[in-house]
TIFI-648854 format. One record per residue: residue number from 1; residue in three letters; x, y, z of N, C-alpha, C in turn. Coordinates in pm, whole numbers, plus 50000, padded with zeros to 5 digits. Layout:
BEGIN
[NUM,ala,[X,Y,Z],[X,Y,Z],[X,Y,Z]]
...
***
This chain:
BEGIN
[1,unk,[68426,72048,12493],[68273,72090,12527],[68200,72065,12415]]
[2,unk,[68049,72050,12425],[67954,72017,12315],[67941,72129,12204]]
[3,unk,[67913,72069,12086],[67944,72207,11998],[67824,72302,11978]]
[4,unk,[67820,72424,11982],[67764,72546,11980],[67664,72552,11871]]
[5,unk,[67573,72488,11865],[67485,72508,11738],[67420,72638,11708]]
[6,unk,[67451,72716,11613],[67334,72832,11585],[67220,72777,11555]]
[7,unk,[67114,72868,11564],[66972,72840,11516],[66941,72820,11385]]
[8,unk,[66926,72686,11338],[66949,72677,11192],[66840,72763,11100]]
[9,unk,[66706,72767,11168],[66611,72797,11079],[66505,72753,11041]]
[10,unk,[66549,72554,11050],[66471,72453,10999],[66363,72425,11099]]
[11,unk,[66247,72383,11042],[66145,72328,11126],[66167,72210,11207]]
[12,unk,[66296,72140,11192],[66321,72034,11311],[66447,72061,11357]]
[13,unk,[66487,72188,11371],[66588,72257,11441],[66624,72163,11575]]
[14,unk,[66532,72178,11675],[66536,72141,11799],[66503,71987,11788]]
[15,unk,[66508,71904,11701],[66534,71751,11686],[66642,71729,11632]]
[16,unk,[66716,71800,11560],[66852,71820,11515],[66967,71847,11616]]
[17,unk,[66926,71944,11715],[67004,71962,11820],[66987,71857,11941]]
[18,unk,[66882,71788,11952],[66887,71721,12046],[66967,71571,12046]]
[19,unk,[66937,71567,11888],[67026,71402,11860],[67163,71434,11848]]
[20,unk,[67224,71532,11809],[67368,71599,11810],[67410,71566,11957]]
[21,unk,[67337,71643,12050],[67363,71664,12181],[67379,71490,12230]]
[22,unk,[67270,71401,12199],[67288,71288,12279],[67408,71200,12227]]
[23,unk,[67424,71238,12028],[67544,71149,12012],[67673,71185,12043]]
[24,unk,[67696,71319,12066],[67812,71348,12128],[67851,71308,12288]]
[25,unk,[67754,71268,12334],[67773,71215,12484],[67813,71087,12449]]
[26,unk,[67815,70982,12366],[67903,70859,12322],[68054,70858,12306]]
[27,unk,[68145,70835,12351],[68251,70863,12326],[68327,70840,12176]]
[28,unk,[68279,70709,12178],[68302,70662,12036],[68269,70774,11927]]
[29,unk,[68156,70777,11923],[68085,70880,11825],[68138,71012,11786]]
[30,unk,[68160,71071,11937],[68239,71217,11949],[68359,71191,11865]]
[31,unk,[68456,71107,11865],[68570,71090,11851],[68546,71087,11660]]
[32,unk,[68462,70986,11615],[68431,71000,11468],[68381,71140,11413]]
[33,unk,[68295,71203,11511],[68234,71324,11476],[68369,71438,11436]]
[34,unk,[68430,71434,11564],[68544,71524,11551],[68668,71509,11426]]
[35,unk,[68669,71383,11369],[68749,71331,11283],[68695,71344,11153]]
[36,unk,[68568,71366,11137],[68509,71349,11004],[68502,71477,10951]]
[37,unk,[68499,71448,10770],[68498,71597,10712],[68363,71597,10657]]
[38,unk,[68320,71723,10624],[68192,71732,10586],[68162,71672,10460]]
[39,unk,[68219,71619,10368],[68201,71553,10294],[68149,71394,10322]]
[40,unk,[68231,71338,10435],[68225,71232,10484],[68049,71205,10534]]
[41,unk,[68053,71340,10598],[67904,71340,10674],[67788,71358,10563]]
[42,unk,[67833,71435,10452],[67752,71451,10349],[67706,71308,10282]]
[43,unk,[67775,71245,10256],[67776,71100,10185],[67705,70983,10279]]
[44,unk,[67717,71038,10405],[67642,70917,10518],[67746,70861,10551]]
[45,unk,[67860,70868,10557],[67970,70759,10626],[67960,70765,10797]]
[46,unk,[67926,70894,10827],[67918,70909,10976],[67781,70845,11021]]
[47,unk,[67699,70801,10937],[67569,70788,11003],[67565,70639,11018]]
[48,unk,[67693,70532,10944],[67674,70387,10966],[67760,70352,11096]]
[49,unk,[67820,70485,11149],[67885,70461,11292],[67756,70453,11406]]
[50,unk,[67644,70492,11340],[67541,70477,11458],[67524,70334,11527]]
[51,unk,[67554,70226,11445],[67535,70092,11501],[67618,70078,11646]]
[52,unk,[67747,70168,11651],[67846,70144,11755],[67777,70206,11878]]
[53,unk,[67695,70291,11859],[67643,70386,11989],[67595,70299,12064]]
[54,unk,[67648,70348,12243],[67611,70262,12329],[67462,70222,12341]]
[55,unk,[67404,70159,12388],[67265,70108,12406],[67182,70211,12479]]
[56,unk,[67250,70285,12591],[67133,70357,12672],[67136,70507,12562]]
[57,unk,[67217,70541,12483],[67179,70647,12402],[67096,70643,12298]]
[58,unk,[67126,70471,12247],[67033,70457,12153],[66891,70477,12193]]
[59,unk,[66844,70422,12300],[66741,70417,12375],[66668,70574,12397]]
[60,unk,[66756,70640,12403],[66738,70803,12447],[66685,70844,12298]]
[61,unk,[66771,70792,12158],[66743,70825,12030],[66596,70804,11968]]
[62,unk,[66588,70682,12017],[66461,70616,11972],[66332,70722,12052]]
[63,unk,[66345,70744,12173],[66266,70823,12243],[66222,70986,12187]]
[64,unk,[66342,71011,12122],[66325,71146,12056],[66259,71123,11929]]
[65,unk,[66290,71016,11840],[66231,70998,11741],[66045,70968,11761]]
[66,unk,[66021,70906,11835],[65902,70919,11854],[65784,71033,11906]]
[67,unk,[65909,71102,11984],[65819,71256,12031],[65858,71349,11900]]
[68,unk,[65941,71337,11813],[65943,71412,11712],[65822,71328,11590]]
[69,unk,[65803,71236,11573],[65688,71165,11519],[65547,71246,11556]]
[70,unk,[65534,71248,11700],[65413,71309,11754],[65412,71420,11734]]
[71,unk,[65515,71517,11720],[65511,71650,11698],[65465,71671,11580]]
[72,unk,[65518,71603,11478],[65480,71607,11313],[65344,71565,11304]]
[73,unk,[65304,71464,11353],[65121,71450,11324],[65060,71571,11390]]
[74,unk,[65109,71631,11511],[65028,71708,11578],[65009,71836,11482]]
[75,unk,[65172,71866,11420],[65167,71962,11314],[65073,71957,11201]]
[76,unk,[65077,71827,11140],[64999,71837,11012],[64864,71805,11040]]
[77,unk,[64798,71742,11166],[64652,71738,11184],[64614,71879,11199]]
[78,unk,[64708,71981,11278],[64704,72140,11297],[64644,72166,11156]]
[79,unk,[64763,72163,11066],[64739,72204,10947],[64607,72183,10841]]
[80,unk,[64599,72056,10867],[64464,71984,10829],[64332,72048,10860]]
[81,unk,[64329,72063,10973],[64187,72104,11042],[64185,72259,10982]]
[82,unk,[64311,72351,11010],[64316,72485,10953],[64264,72490,10817]]
[83,unk,[64315,72425,10729],[64263,72414,10598],[64148,72391,10565]]
[84,unk,[64129,72267,10638],[63988,72238,10614],[63875,72345,10631]]
[85,unk,[63916,72423,10730],[63826,72510,10824],[63788,72615,10712]]
[86,unk,[63919,72653,10659],[63912,72746,10549],[63885,72738,10415]]
[87,unk,[63867,72613,10393],[63756,72563,10275],[63869,72540,10144]]
[88,unk,[64004,72529,10207],[64128,72528,10118],[64128,72364,10068]]
[89,unk,[64179,72290,09982],[64222,72151,09966],[64360,72171,10018]]
[90,unk,[64407,72046,10084],[64525,72047,10171],[64636,71981,10070]]
[91,unk,[64750,72062,10062],[64842,71984,09981],[64951,71892,10074]]
[92,unk,[64889,71756,10054],[64935,71652,10103],[65110,71643,10062]]
[93,unk,[65140,71635,09951],[65277,71621,09913],[65358,71756,09982]]
[94,unk,[65327,71872,10029],[65377,71970,10096],[65403,71954,10255]]
[95,unk,[65301,71865,10310],[65311,71820,10415],[65376,71714,10474]]
[96,unk,[65375,71601,10357],[65452,71469,10384],[65598,71513,10356]]
[97,unk,[65660,71617,10331],[65780,71684,10290],[65829,71712,10414]]
[98,unk,[65772,71713,10526],[65809,71751,10652],[65853,71624,10721]]
[99,unk,[65858,71530,10645],[65884,71382,10718],[66029,71360,10660]]
[100,unk,[66100,71425,10558],[66186,71403,10502],[66322,71351,10572]]
[101,unk,[66326,71418,10678],[66422,71394,10787],[66412,71275,10863]]
[102,unk,[66300,71182,10872],[66252,71081,10939],[66235,70959,10842]]
[103,unk,[66289,70812,10900],[66244,70745,10816],[66106,70685,10899]]
[104,unk,[65979,70729,10824],[65862,70720,10914],[65772,70587,10906]]
[105,unk,[65855,70495,10810],[65801,70364,10785],[65843,70286,10937]]
[106,unk,[65942,70322,10986],[65957,70274,11140],[65953,70385,11230]]
[107,unk,[65840,70410,11263],[65818,70518,11377],[65883,70499,11505]]
[108,unk,[65924,70404,11548],[65946,70355,11716],[66116,70351,11721]]
[109,unk,[66216,70346,11652],[66340,70298,11683],[66433,70433,11581]]
[110,unk,[66543,70464,11651],[66622,70532,11572],[66713,70453,11499]]
[111,unk,[66697,70469,11341],[66849,70375,11317],[66935,70451,11219]]
[112,unk,[67008,70394,11149],[67128,70458,11080],[67058,70536,10981]]
[113,unk,[66957,70483,10893],[66876,70595,10794],[66840,70700,10881]]
[114,unk,[66770,70713,10997],[66753,70831,11008],[66828,70963,11053]]
[115,unk,[66966,70881,11088],[67052,70990,11095],[67102,71041,10979]]
[116,unk,[67095,70930,10873],[67137,70974,10700],[67034,71062,10656]]
[117,unk,[66932,71043,10704],[66798,71130,10645],[66826,71271,10699]]
[118,unk,[66866,71291,10844],[66850,71423,10920],[66954,71486,10867]]
[119,unk,[67075,71417,10824],[67195,71491,10787],[67166,71532,10675]]
[120,unk,[67124,71472,10547],[67099,71492,10403],[66978,71626,10405]]
[121,unk,[66922,71621,10497],[66793,71711,10502],[66829,71837,10538]]
[122,unk,[66918,71843,10663],[66976,71983,10691],[67072,72044,10617]]
[123,unk,[67147,71969,10553],[67254,71996,10449],[67171,72047,10334]]
[124,unk,[67070,71983,10261],[67009,72073,10154],[66939,72152,10188]]
[125,unk,[66854,72166,10297],[66802,72298,10353],[66875,72412,10379]]
[126,unk,[66992,72375,10440],[67082,72500,10489],[67158,72555,10327]]
[127,unk,[67182,72471,10266],[67233,72502,10126],[67109,72583,10014]]
[128,unk,[66988,72561,10037],[66873,72657,09970],[66836,72752,10061]]
[129,unk,[66886,72747,10190],[66843,72869,10315],[66888,73021,10250]]
[130,unk,[66985,73024,10170],[67058,73159,10157],[66966,73201,09997]]
[131,unk,[66946,73103,09940],[66862,73134,09790],[66765,73195,09816]]
[132,unk,[66652,73120,09933],[66518,73134,09967],[66519,73272,10009]]
[133,unk,[66651,73338,10103],[66641,73437,10161],[66688,73555,10031]]
[134,unk,[66748,73524,09933],[66750,73627,09797],[66630,73614,09726]]
[135,unk,[66579,73520,09699],[66438,73520,09635],[66327,73638,09712]]
[136,unk,[66300,73623,09825],[66204,73679,09932],[66261,73815,09925]]
[137,unk,[66366,73863,09915],[66427,74019,09897],[66390,74054,09783]]
[138,unk,[66410,73994,09672],[66379,74038,09554],[66206,74069,09501]]
[139,unk,[66166,73957,09560],[65972,73983,09591],[65974,74138,09649]]
[140,unk,[66044,74159,09793],[66031,74261,09836],[66039,74363,09800]]
[141,unk,[66164,74365,09721],[66202,74478,09622],[66074,74546,09539]]
[142,unk,[66039,74418,09471],[65952,74428,09319],[65810,74478,09395]]
[143,unk,[65784,74456,09511],[65652,74513,09582],[65665,74653,09637]]
[144,unk,[65781,74660,09684],[65789,74806,09683],[65775,74911,09569]]
[145,unk,[65873,74842,09466],[65863,74922,09383],[65721,74929,09275]]
[146,unk,[65666,74850,09278],[65505,74828,09222],[65405,74930,09307]]
[147,unk,[65438,74942,09439],[65345,75014,09548],[65389,75151,09508]]
[148,unk,[65503,75179,09473],[65535,75321,09468],[65476,75382,09314]]
[149,unk,[65521,75263,09227],[65436,75316,09114],[65292,75332,09124]]
[150,unk,[65215,75257,09175],[65069,75257,09203],[65051,75409,09266]]
[151,unk,[65108,75419,09389],[65092,75555,09450],[65119,75661,09356]]
[152,unk,[65201,75685,09266],[65241,75789,09189],[65144,75813,09099]]
[153,unk,[65026,75676,09013],[64932,75677,08931],[64835,75776,09001]]
[154,unk,[64784,75770,09136],[64708,75840,09190],[64705,75960,09211]]
[155,unk,[64847,76023,09186],[64875,76176,09230],[64820,76262,09092]]
[156,unk,[64812,76404,09122],[64827,76509,09044],[64952,76506,08977]]
[157,unk,[64964,76539,08838],[65083,76600,08784],[65186,76630,08848]]
[158,unk,[65168,76731,08914],[65259,76844,08990],[65284,76736,09089]]
[159,unk,[65207,76716,09177],[65256,76611,09297],[65367,76496,09245]]
[160,unk,[65307,76448,09165],[65385,76309,09082],[65548,76365,09060]]
[161,unk,[65557,76514,09022],[65672,76545,08977],[65762,76580,09094]]
[162,unk,[65687,76608,09205],[65749,76631,09348],[65785,76520,09403]]
[163,unk,[65732,76395,09391],[65755,76270,09441],[65867,76221,09388]]
[164,unk,[65871,76218,09249],[65983,76154,09197],[66095,76230,09205]]
[165,unk,[66127,76359,09210],[66222,76440,09248],[66281,76403,09387]]
[166,unk,[66172,76382,09492],[66242,76324,09619],[66287,76202,09615]]
[167,unk,[66218,76117,09549],[66269,75968,09523],[66404,75967,09497]]
[168,unk,[66436,76058,09381],[66591,76057,09336],[66679,76095,09413]]
[169,unk,[66625,76227,09494],[66730,76308,09578],[66759,76199,09709]]
[170,unk,[66656,76098,09722],[66659,76011,09836],[66792,75907,09816]]
[171,unk,[66772,75880,09692],[66858,75761,09601],[66998,75807,09619]]
[172,unk,[67020,75928,09559],[67137,76021,09560],[67222,76028,09702]]
[173,unk,[67134,76049,09785],[67190,76077,09937],[67220,75925,09999]]
[174,unk,[67128,75837,09964],[67173,75677,10036],[67300,75648,09954]]
[175,unk,[67330,75681,09832],[67460,75666,09762],[67607,75728,09793]]
[176,unk,[67547,75826,09846],[67661,75952,09891],[67731,75885,10032]]
[177,unk,[67809,75787,10041],[67860,75759,10170],[67987,75706,10183]]
[178,unk,[68072,75686,10286],[68205,75653,10281],[68258,75531,10223]]
[179,unk,[68361,75521,10200],[68417,75388,10113],[68407,75282,10190]]
[180,unk,[68339,75181,10132],[68283,75047,10197],[68426,74968,10155]]
[181,unk,[68489,74917,10246],[68616,74787,10246],[68519,74656,10230]]
[182,unk,[68631,74596,10101],[68604,74452,10070],[68584,74361,10200]]
[183,unk,[68463,74289,10204],[68467,74197,10329],[68592,74129,10333]]
[184,unk,[68630,74100,10428],[68733,73985,10458],[68864,74049,10414]]
[185,unk,[68883,74141,10361],[69014,74211,10342],[69102,74257,10458]]
[186,unk,[69220,74299,10445],[69304,74371,10543],[69235,74466,10592]]
[187,unk,[69182,74559,10478],[69148,74688,10542],[69029,74687,10623]]
[188,unk,[68939,74567,10564],[68824,74603,10625],[68843,74520,10801]]
[189,unk,[68942,74402,10822],[68960,74363,10930],[69049,74462,11029]]
[190,unk,[69145,74537,10977],[69198,74640,11037],[69130,74742,11092]]
[191,unk,[69004,74763,11016],[68931,74879,11078],[68837,74814,11200]]
[192,unk,[68814,74711,11201],[68707,74643,11314],[68832,74641,11450]]
[193,unk,[68938,74600,11385],[69071,74602,11487],[69074,74712,11572]]
[194,unk,[69067,74829,11492],[69092,74933,11551],[68971,74998,11611]]
[195,unk,[68846,75039,11544],[68755,75097,11583],[68670,75018,11671]]
[196,unk,[68658,74908,11682],[68555,74798,11741],[68650,74739,11851]]
[197,unk,[68757,74707,11836],[68863,74666,11947],[68933,74762,12015]]
[198,unk,[68977,74872,11972],[69052,74968,12004],[69203,74925,12014]]
[199,unk,[69234,74872,11900],[69376,74844,11896],[69460,74924,11768]]
[200,unk,[69581,74958,11782],[69660,75007,11724],[69656,74917,11582]]
[201,unk,[69610,74978,11435],[69620,74893,11324],[69762,74847,11282]]
[202,unk,[69900,74902,11328],[70027,74862,11307],[70047,74731,11354]]
[203,unk,[69952,74711,11459],[69963,74557,11556],[69874,74475,11532]]
[204,unk,[69818,74489,11424],[69716,74408,11355],[69769,74242,11350]]
[205,unk,[69738,74123,11416],[69761,74006,11420],[69670,73909,11389]]
[206,unk,[69644,73851,11292],[69524,73745,11268],[69498,73676,11340]]
[207,unk,[69614,73584,11403],[69561,73483,11494],[69491,73535,11619]]
[208,unk,[69553,73651,11677],[69477,73713,11785],[69345,73795,11746]]
[209,unk,[69311,73835,11608],[69213,73896,11561],[69093,73765,11609]]
[210,unk,[69127,73637,11546],[69046,73520,11524],[68993,73473,11649]]
[211,unk,[69112,73483,11757],[69064,73432,11901],[68956,73529,11961]]
[212,unk,[68981,73659,11931],[68939,73770,11982],[68776,73767,11947]]
[213,unk,[68754,73733,11816],[68602,73743,11764],[68525,73611,11729]]
[214,unk,[68616,73513,11781],[68568,73376,11764],[68440,73371,11929]]
[215,unk,[68354,73449,11935],[68283,73459,12029],[68256,73362,12146]]
[216,unk,[68249,73232,12092],[68202,73098,12171],[68299,73022,12205]]
[217,unk,[68421,73073,12121],[68564,72994,12189],[68550,72866,12130]]
[218,unk,[68501,72830,12012],[68493,72681,11964],[68604,72659,11866]]
[219,unk,[68686,72764,11822],[68769,72717,11725],[68737,72758,11594]]
[220,unk,[68631,72805,11556],[68566,72811,11445],[68502,72975,11414]]
[221,unk,[68482,73035,11328],[68392,73127,11284],[68257,73066,11234]]
[222,unk,[68161,73064,11294],[68035,73046,11222],[67951,73158,11136]]
[223,unk,[67836,73155,11073],[67804,73253,11003],[67763,73372,11047]]
[224,unk,[67692,73363,11191],[67653,73454,11275],[67821,73549,11321]]
[225,unk,[67912,73469,11371],[68036,73503,11403],[68100,73620,11313]]
[226,unk,[68071,73551,11181],[68129,73640,11064],[68064,73752,11022]]
[227,unk,[67906,73770,11018],[67851,73874,11017],[67866,73992,11089]]
[228,unk,[67889,73948,11219],[67904,74037,11329],[68048,74129,11271]]
[229,unk,[68121,74080,11201],[68241,74155,11158],[68214,74274,11067]]
[230,unk,[68118,74256,10982],[68084,74355,10894],[67992,74474,10962]]
[231,unk,[67954,74479,11055],[67873,74611,11131],[67913,74720,11077]]
[232,unk,[68065,74734,11110],[68131,74882,11070],[68082,74912,10942]]
[233,unk,[68129,74819,10855],[68124,74848,10686],[67948,74927,10679]]
[234,unk,[67845,74804,10752],[67714,74839,10688],[67667,74988,10752]]
[235,unk,[67729,75018,10860],[67703,75134,10934],[67736,75248,10847]]
[236,unk,[67839,75235,10759],[67869,75336,10659],[67763,75402,10585]]
[237,unk,[67661,75275,10515],[67571,75279,10439],[67435,75291,10496]]
[238,unk,[67433,75242,10612],[67289,75219,10663],[67272,75278,10805]]
[239,unk,[67162,75379,10794],[67112,75428,10941],[66990,75426,10946]]
[240,unk,[66912,75348,11065],[66793,75323,11086],[66691,75479,11089]]
[241,unk,[66792,75578,11136],[66709,75706,11143],[66693,75761,11010]]
[242,unk,[66739,75705,10890],[66748,75791,10777],[66636,75734,10659]]
[243,unk,[66544,75822,10635],[66455,75798,10550],[66499,75720,10447]]
[244,unk,[66618,75751,10371],[66690,75683,10235],[66714,75538,10252]]
[245,unk,[66740,75511,10394],[66824,75386,10439],[66702,75294,10454]]
[246,unk,[66722,75150,10381],[66612,75053,10428],[66697,74951,10497]]
[247,unk,[66668,74892,10613],[66720,74788,10726],[66720,74668,10639]]
[248,unk,[66588,74675,10570],[66582,74505,10488],[66679,74505,10382]]
[249,unk,[66726,74612,10306],[66855,74596,10229],[66986,74611,10320]]
[250,unk,[67002,74633,10418],[67128,74621,10487],[67154,74487,10537]]
[251,unk,[67028,74420,10575],[67056,74261,10593],[67081,74170,10481]]
[252,unk,[67035,74217,10351],[67058,74146,10229],[67182,74170,10221]]
[253,unk,[67220,74306,10238],[67372,74328,10201],[67480,74265,10292]]
[254,unk,[67460,74238,10398],[67524,74153,10520],[67524,74025,10464]]
[255,unk,[67416,73943,10403],[67405,73799,10347],[67504,73797,10239]]
[256,unk,[67507,73909,10168],[67617,73901,10037],[67776,73902,10068]]
[257,unk,[67790,73970,10213],[67908,74001,10248],[67954,73873,10275]]
[258,unk,[67875,73811,10358],[67869,73667,10452],[67919,73565,10349]]
[259,unk,[67853,73565,10231],[67840,73483,10121],[68023,73479,10043]]
[260,unk,[68024,73605,10048],[68159,73642,09949],[68273,73607,10036]]
[261,unk,[68266,73607,10177],[68401,73585,10244],[68390,73420,10279]]
[262,unk,[68271,73389,10292],[68276,73219,10286],[68352,73142,10150]]
[263,unk,[68306,73230,10042],[68335,73164,09900],[68494,73171,09887]]
[264,unk,[68576,73299,09950],[68691,73304,09945],[68748,73202,10060]]
[265,unk,[68719,73208,10176],[68788,73170,10296],[68749,73010,10334]]
[266,unk,[68645,72976,10302],[68546,72838,10369],[68582,72752,10271]]
[267,unk,[68755,72676,10269],[68814,72573,10160],[68744,72433,10190]]
[268,unk,[68696,72413,10255],[68622,72275,10294],[68476,72280,10283]]
[269,unk,[68425,72395,10247],[68269,72421,10234],[68184,72346,10345]]
[270,unk,[68213,72375,10455],[68166,72305,10578],[68077,72429,10661]]
[271,unk,[68050,72539,10577],[67986,72672,10674],[68067,72737,10789]]
[272,unk,[68172,72669,10810],[68252,72738,10910],[68390,72751,10880]]
[273,unk,[68451,72875,10932],[68586,72904,10916],[68667,72867,11012]]
[274,unk,[68766,72805,10984],[68849,72719,11114],[68970,72853,11121]]
[275,unk,[69066,72815,11206],[69160,72922,11245],[69250,72921,11112]]
[276,unk,[69284,72775,11081],[69384,72768,10948],[69338,72818,10832]]
[277,unk,[69182,72791,10823],[69125,72853,10702],[69174,73011,10699]]
[278,unk,[69108,73064,10812],[69159,73213,10810],[69271,73271,10817]]
[279,unk,[69374,73185,10897],[69526,73213,10832],[69555,73217,10652]]
[280,unk,[69540,73088,10642],[69555,73092,10508],[69476,73191,10386]]
[281,unk,[69367,73254,10419],[69336,73350,10330],[69407,73490,10358]]
[282,unk,[69444,73518,10462],[69544,73636,10512],[69658,73637,10438]]
[283,unk,[69701,73527,10356],[69842,73518,10289],[69811,73530,10113]]
[284,unk,[69658,73504,10086],[69597,73528,09974],[69642,73689,09905]]
[285,unk,[69615,73692,09793],[69641,73806,09714],[69525,73898,09747]]
[286,unk,[69401,73827,09743],[69260,73912,09767],[69238,73957,09902]]
[287,unk,[69340,73931,09999],[69351,73979,10120],[69381,74136,10129]]
[288,unk,[69458,74156,10031],[69519,74309,10037],[69442,74378,09918]]
[289,unk,[69306,74357,09890],[69202,74406,09826],[69157,74534,09849]]
[290,unk,[69239,74638,09764],[69190,74803,09797],[69090,74854,09718]]
[291,unk,[69013,74756,09673],[68873,74808,09594],[68771,74807,09664]]
[292,unk,[68672,74925,09639],[68588,74943,09689],[68462,74855,09699]]
[293,unk,[68422,74817,09774],[68306,74680,09777],[68170,74742,09715]]
[294,unk,[68152,74653,09616],[67998,74747,09536],[67879,74689,09616]]
[295,unk,[67839,74789,09650],[67693,74787,09744],[67578,74761,09663]]
[296,unk,[67479,74724,09747],[67327,74676,09634],[67283,74787,09535]]
[297,unk,[67303,74908,09583],[67252,75031,09487],[67327,75021,09351]]
[298,unk,[67487,74946,09366],[67572,74934,09226],[67443,74872,09121]]
[299,unk,[67385,74746,09137],[67313,74669,09077],[67201,74660,09074]]
[300,unk,[67087,74651,08982],[66969,74626,08985],[66931,74510,09048]]
[301,unk,[66798,74491,09127],[66780,74399,09222],[66685,74310,09108]]
[302,unk,[66617,74329,08998],[66532,74279,08903],[66561,74377,08794]]
[303,unk,[66498,74307,08691],[66467,74372,08546],[66334,74432,08529]]
[304,unk,[66308,74515,08462],[66169,74542,08412],[66100,74435,08373]]
[305,unk,[66122,74361,08309],[66044,74200,08268],[65999,74133,08392]]
[306,unk,[66111,74121,08490],[66091,74048,08614],[65977,74122,08691]]
[307,unk,[65974,74263,08697],[65871,74324,08749],[65739,74323,08716]]
[308,unk,[65741,74296,08545],[65585,74320,08488],[65537,74155,08523]]
[309,unk,[65627,74082,08527],[65586,73930,08541],[65528,73924,08663]]
[310,unk,[65606,73986,08786],[65508,74024,08936],[65410,74075,08951]]
[311,unk,[65405,74154,08864],[65280,74240,08846],[65166,74177,08808]]
[312,unk,[65190,74085,08734],[65080,74003,08651],[65060,73901,08770]]
[313,unk,[65165,73837,08845],[65133,73745,08907],[65058,73831,09035]]
[314,unk,[65027,73936,09085],[64946,74000,09192],[64834,74034,09107]]
[315,unk,[64833,74069,09002],[64696,74078,08943],[64621,73941,08920]]
[316,unk,[64680,73853,08903],[64614,73711,08891],[64571,73667,09032]]
[317,unk,[64637,73696,09126],[64623,73664,09271],[64496,73726,09313]]
[318,unk,[64491,73873,09280],[64380,73952,09319],[64247,73905,09236]]
[319,unk,[64289,73880,09137],[64163,73836,09021],[64088,73700,09124]]
[320,unk,[64175,73620,09156],[64133,73470,09218],[64051,73522,09349]]
[321,unk,[64129,73600,09445],[64087,73655,09544],[63939,73715,09547]]
[322,unk,[63912,73759,09455],[63786,73875,09376],[63685,73777,09354]]
[323,unk,[63762,73662,09277],[63617,73557,09243],[63606,73489,09369]]
[324,unk,[63695,73434,09423],[63642,73358,09560],[63578,73455,09671]]
[325,unk,[63590,73593,09650],[63493,73702,09738],[63340,73679,09664]]
[326,unk,[63346,73677,09549],[63233,73672,09486],[63130,73558,09504]]
[327,unk,[63196,73459,09487],[63157,73315,09506],[63099,73327,09647]]
[328,unk,[63177,73346,09752],[63148,73340,09884],[63041,73434,09937]]
[329,unk,[62988,73565,09865],[62917,73642,09894],[62796,73585,09827]]
[330,unk,[62782,73497,09718],[62684,73484,09634],[62622,73356,09710]]
[331,unk,[62722,73273,09783],[62650,73160,09855],[62600,73216,10008]]
[332,unk,[62655,73323,10035],[62582,73379,10157],[62429,73438,10133]]
[333,unk,[62455,73480,10006],[62295,73555,09984],[62176,73427,09939]]
[334,unk,[62239,73315,09923],[62181,73195,09891],[62127,73155,10021]]
[335,unk,[62214,73122,10096],[62186,73105,10238],[62089,73176,10280]]
[336,unk,[62090,73308,10284],[61993,73414,10356],[61867,73386,10307]]
[337,unk,[61860,73338,10169],[61709,73351,10098],[61645,73204,10130]]
[338,unk,[61752,73122,10137],[61692,72965,10205],[61625,73005,10348]]
[339,unk,[61702,73070,10431],[61668,73077,10563],[61530,73159,10562]]
[340,unk,[61559,73258,10478],[61407,73331,10464],[61294,73239,10453]]
[341,unk,[61328,73176,10324],[61208,73059,10275],[61170,72953,10381]]
[342,unk,[61248,72932,10476],[61231,72809,10591],[61153,72903,10699]]
[343,unk,[61186,73044,10725],[61126,73122,10816],[61013,73107,10788]]
[344,unk,[60965,73131,10658],[60796,73144,10559],[60747,73033,10611]]
[345,unk,[60808,72927,10590],[60752,72798,10619],[60698,72773,10737]]
[346,unk,[60791,72819,10846],[60757,72787,10980],[60673,72864,11030]]
[347,unk,[60632,72991,10979],[60526,73082,11002],[60438,73019,10958]]
[348,unk,[60411,72952,10818],[60290,72937,10770],[60248,72795,10854]]
[349,unk,[60316,72688,10884],[60291,72599,10967],[60235,72633,11105]]
[350,unk,[60306,72753,11189],[60215,72797,11295],[60105,72837,11277]]
[351,unk,[60071,72887,11152],[59932,72956,11128],[59837,72826,11134]]
[352,unk,[59877,72729,11041],[59789,72618,11042],[59776,72565,11146]]
[353,unk,[59870,72549,11272],[59861,72466,11366],[59752,72586,11455]]
[354,unk,[59752,72691,11433],[59668,72789,11535],[59506,72752,11458]]
[355,unk,[59521,72756,11329],[59335,72721,11269],[59305,72576,11327]]
[356,unk,[59360,72488,11299],[59341,72375,11358],[59319,72344,11485]]
[357,unk,[59404,72417,11568],[59316,72446,11742],[59225,72504,11737]]
[358,unk,[59185,72612,11680],[59082,72697,11651],[58925,72640,11651]]
[359,unk,[58957,72549,11527],[58856,72460,11464],[58823,72368,11598]]
[360,unk,[58919,72282,11632],[58905,72181,11738],[58824,72251,11893]]
[361,unk,[58863,72359,11893],[58818,72431,12024],[58667,72440,12004]]
[362,unk,[58638,72515,11856],[58483,72527,11824],[58395,72398,11837]]
[363,unk,[58463,72283,11791],[58384,72163,11748],[58384,72087,11935]]
[364,unk,[58438,72131,12008],[58420,72091,12146],[58327,72187,12241]]
***
């Protein structure tokens, strides 16, 4: 059956899916795809096999490429129009970056280089995807703390003390939770086996477990299937009904758990866990790790220095916005002044016309 691809979150996701779907229909390419290692794919060895793809599929790939070129042209034109309308200079380099997955010198036919570029762009972007998520989470936490401190500044001393006391109580309440098992450990998987699957922990069998939780039956745990295994652990720490529990922090915790398991288990680093990799991991010493997983609250998200830098950046952005706002206000006032002058000139011209008409009527 065709590969079940999770949504990559990339802006060319639809194009990537369609290219793979059509390449898989060619028996020669499908065989090469199944036998290729992730390193072969990254190094572009698979792309060279495109020369052998049947003409009918090549024609369809040409059509897909032309559609993608048109989509990107429309996207860039829309961004260009929007930025022009808002009075900002267009960042051409940022827009051209969206062509990295295509050889746009030849916009009409799908060539080996297109597949090579598509694979390289997807690999690079997916490797950066988690880092971007972590960076965004860090900024979220700094913004949250910045807003909390600004809020405290506006309070009376008595209210500030109450608020600080409440804040510390919430932190303690959040940290008071049952033991969180190490992700991917025997204890963690047995808990899923028992509580989610309703089976006896004494009967735990890794192969059966893998088959039960490989929800699309493709013989691999992808990232979303792995992350689903951590729900029971996360529920020990996070409850959407509790004031002290932040669901954005829960998703960051889920990502950290998945990264930890991938690092331990995904031996060929293809972002998928095969049955063999999973079974091999259950035979390692780490599988029997009894230590509690260190949740996010054990480690600070940022340093005070990083928070200061972030606040300076916010202040700088606010200053730029205020400056821009003042400039726009000045322009508006100047335009209103010019309009008034034009209105006066028009009134003056009308009065001159009336006088001239009056004089002409007297003379006649």
